[in-house]
Structure formats: C-alpha cells, structure tokens
C-alpha positions, -999 to +999 in steps of 0.1 A: +456-169+333+473-196+310+441-208+293+431-170+285+466-163+269+459-194+250+427-184+238+437-149+228+472-166+211+449-190+188+422-161+181+451-144+161+464-179+143+437-174+115+424-137+117+448-116+098+441-142+068+404-142+071+408-105+071+422-100+037+398-124+019+366-100+017+391-072+005+408-089-023+385-074-052+396-039-035+432-050-031+430-061-070+415-031-080+439-006-059+472-021-069+461-036-103+466-074-095+455-103-113+435-132-095+464-156-094+488-127-079+460-118-054+457-155-043+495-153-036+488-129-010+466-157+008+488-182-002+518-168+012+509-170+051+501-210+043+535-213+028+552-200+053+536-229+077+551-254+055+583-240+050+591-227+087+571-252+107+603-273+117+620-241+123+594-228+145+599-265+165+637-256+167+629-221+178+606-237+208+634-258+221+662-228+219+640-201+235+616-219+253+578-223+242+566-192+260+592-172+247+587-186+214+549-177+216+553-140+224+575-137+198+550-151+169+524-125+185+549-097+178+553-110+144+518-109+135+516-072+151+546-061+130+532-076+100+497-059+103+515-027+106+538-031+076+503-040+056+490-009+062+522+010+045+516+020+007+531-003-017+529-037-030+560-047-015+552-036+021+519-056+016+540-087+007+566-081+037+537-077+061+520-108+049+552-130+052+557-115+088+521-128+096+526-161+082+559-166+101+542-155+136+513-176+130+533-209+120+551-203+153+518-205+173+505-232+149+533-256+158+541-247+197+503-246+207+496-283+209+529-288+231+513-260+255+480-282+254+497-314+263+523-296+288+496-277+311+462-292+301+471-329+300+439-339+317+416-316+298+433-318+262+406-328+241+384-297+259+409-271+255+421-285+218+386-276+209+384-241+228+416-232+213+404-243+177+371-225+184+389-196+191+412-199+159+374-201+138+362-173+160+392-149+153+387-156+116+349-150+114+353-117+134+380-103+109+359-115+078+328-098+091+343-065+101+372-059+074+345-051+046+324-028+062+352-011+082+367-006+046+339+007+028+320+025+052+347+044+074+376+064+059+401+036+069+399+017+035+413-018+030+446-008+044+434+004+076+410-022+082+437-048+078+461-026+102+433-029+131+437-066+132+471-061+143+455-046+176+439-079+187+475-098+183+487-065+208+465-071+230+473-110+231+509-104+234+500-081+267+482-111+283+508-135+275+537-116+291+531-135+328+540-167+311+576-158+308+579-158+346+587-195+337+600-216+309+589-246+294+623-263+282+615-292+264+643-320+258+655-325+222+636-354+220+626-356+180+604-375+157+616-355+127+647-373+116+649-397+087+632-425+100+597-409+107+595-405+068+594-443+068+563-441+093+529-442+075+510-428+103+533-397+097+521-393+059+486-401+068+484-371+094+503-351+068+481-356+043+450-352+059+461-320+073+471-311+039+439-317+021+422-302+051+443-273+047+442-268+011+403-269+010+402-245+039+425-219+027+411-219-008+375-215+002+386-191+026+405-166-002+380-171-027+344-176-015+338-140-011+350-134-050+326-167-059+298-151-041+305-116-055+307-131-090+274-148-084+257-112-077+261-113-039+267-078-026+304-071-010+286-068+029+266-101+018+299-122+007+317-109+037+288-121+059+286-153+037+324-159+047+317-151+083+289-175+084+314-202+070+338-194+099+316-186+129+296-220+126+327-239+128+334-226+164+309-254+178+320-279+157+357-270+165+351-274+204+329-307+196+351-327+172+380-328+195+359-335+229+346-365+208+378-375+193+395-383+227+366-403+242+373-431+214+406-445+208+398-449+171+383-416+152+374-428+114+336-424+119+341-387+130+364-386+099+337-396+077+314-372+090+336-343+088+348-352+047+312-360+039+303-322+053+330-308+032+320-327+001+282-318+004+291-280+009+313-279-019+289-300-046+262-276-031+282-245-044+286-262-075+251-273-084+229-249-067+247-215-057+218-198-053+212-217-016+246-204-008+238-195+028+231-232+032+267-244+019+286-217+035+269-229+069+275-266+062+310-261+049+315-239+082+304-268+105+325-292+082+361-272+085+355-261+121+354-299+129+378-308+102+404-281+119+396-293+153+401-331+146+434-325+126+450-309+157+434-335+181+451-362+159+482-349+164+478-348+202+464-382+204+488-398+181+519-385+201+530-401+232+547-372+254+547-335+251+579-334+233+568-357+205+535-338+204+558-307+195+583-324+171+552-346+155+535-313+150+564-296+132+567-325+108+528-328+102+521-291+098+554-286+077+543-313+049+507-305+056+506-266+049+535-268+024+511-288+002+478-268+014+493-236+005+487-242-029+449-242-026+445-202-030+468-200-058+454-231-077+419-220-072+428-185-089+447-200-117+420-226-121+394-195-122+415-173-147+421-201-172+384-215-169+367-183-169+342-199-143+341-216-109+334-250-121+365-265-123+381-248-090+351-264-073+358-299-089+397-297-080+384-291-043+361-322-043+392-341-053+408-328-023+382-339-001+384-375-014+419-375-010+413-360+027+390-391+036+414-416+027+442-403+043+423-397+073+406-433+076+445-442+082+455-416+106+420-421+126+431-456+136+441-463+172+481-463+170+507-439+184+540-426+175 
C-alpha cells in the first residue's frame, strides 16, 4: 500500500504543470497575455521549487514526512480548484499553491524511498520518476482535447487534473497511522556550500530542470508556430513525456549498479543535445526529436533524483541534501520557461531559444560528470 501511495503521489508532481502547456495559446487569447507573461505561469511552480525546497525539508521534520506529503497533495487539489475560477489572479494563486504542494513532494519523496525501500531504492526511484513522467504525459495528451472538444474549456480541463491529486490523497491517508520523524541531522548548514559535490549536484539538477521545463512549456507553441495543429502539438508534448517513462525507470536502475555514473550522464546529455539540435535544423521531423527528447528527459530526471539518493549516506542526509540541491537547482531552473518566452519575443523565432537550451545542456554535461563520480556526503 505504501508503494501505491508513493506512485500516486509521484503521478501528481508534474501533471498540473504539463497540463497547462498545451493550453497556453488559449490562456493567452482569453486573458490577453504576452508570451513572457504566459511563460511566467509555467515558471511559477518551478520558482516555488527553488524558493520553498528548504522550507519543505523543515516541514518534513516538524510534521513528519507522512503528514507533510498529505499536505502536499491537498495543496495541489486546492490549487487546481483555484485555477478553475475566473480571473488572472485566481490562476496565479492556484498555480502558486500547486507549486508549493509539488515542492513538498519533490523534496520529501527521496526520504520515503530511502526509508521504506532501502534495498530497492534504484527500482523504486525509477518507478516514481516514471510515474511523474506518466502523469505529465497523460495531462499533456488530454487537456487540449478536453478544452476544445467538450464544454469544459481550458479552465474545466485544468480543474479535472485536481481529481487525480484528490484520489492520491485518499490512498495516502493510511500512512498517517505511522510517523517517520527523522532526527534533525542537517546538510544545509554553511559548510555545505563549500562542498564541490553539492554544487555539481545542484547545477546538474538546475540545467536538467531548466531544459525540461522550458521544453515542457513551449514545445506545443513551437510546434504550432511551425504549422502543427493544436491536437498534434499536444500529442507531440505527450510523446515527449510518455517516452520518458521507460528511461525514467531504467536510468536509476542502471545508476545503482555501478559506483560511478559518468557514462550514463554522457548518454543522457547527448540525447538532449541531439533532440534540441534536431528541432533547430530539421523541425519537420519533430516526432523523431520529441521521441528522442522524451527518452533523454526521462533518463535525466531519473538520474538527477538517483544521484541525490546515491550521494547521501542516510535517509536524513537524503532528505536535507534533496532540499539543498532542489532549492538551488529549481531556483535556477525556474528561469527556463520565462527566458525562452523572452528570447522568442525578442528574436521573433525559435532559433535563439533553442541555442540557449543547447548551452544549458553543455553546462549540464560538465556538472553531471562531477556529480556522477563515486563519492558520498
């Protein structure tokens, strides 16, 4: 039952963000927003990841991991309800609530894996990452058709995503009978900022997050600007997400089999680079590049989370290292959707934004090669 609760929780840690991406053109048209402002709606949850990750780790210590994770799911439910109301203010407030809920889940999930699945941490990390990717793929595939082929509109389509979080919260309730109350062992003190490995993990997470969320936010718009239909663009984004499910399981499983993960890191970054370069030089073959990018992003997210678990010695250090790495990583990564929107508006095309993402992949490679060496904190 714990595993089912963990997987349903993970299913909700990307869906509410991915579900908005295919609808951004509709949101812009309805509310009169520019691309940069619309990009802020996808930036805001990731910004929450950066600003609130350390607070999420503190919440896990104060309430216990189980209660904090229930609060995370309830935050996603409440945020989804607020996004269904009329007005830009409610849309922003709901998005912020969703971002806060997802942040708690992001930070505390590695601690649950380390605590309850110590002998299967590679497999369970892979399964939870696959659930995240699967939730994003499902949301990306269904919100466009729901908004355009039913009376729900874009608000109703987003509101329905909250039902998945409500189901997950009900399944998670039995976990409250116990309490995982970890000792106040902290990795987040001043000395941690002098540890190169922490910065390497954080920058690998940052560049992975920046590239993933920028692509997640703007891939449908990029495809629609190239003449692809709204349904086709949604399915392109769904392909980008769903093909990451297998590699999200495979990457952590492979990572735990060897003390050094540098070869796996190079493979992930090469996949990202080829996908983005393909969209730049041969956009008509977008199904190929969406598929390759999907394989790379699933493996990249899975590897980033696995490295946090593998580089930590204990569940407590996994929790606190997760808070530090995700705080820095997502704070930097949150600039991706907004930066890509600004570059698109200022340049009038997608060449400059894609080149910027290729630079981020190069930085991801350098940081990942350091983070993947056999060391622990």
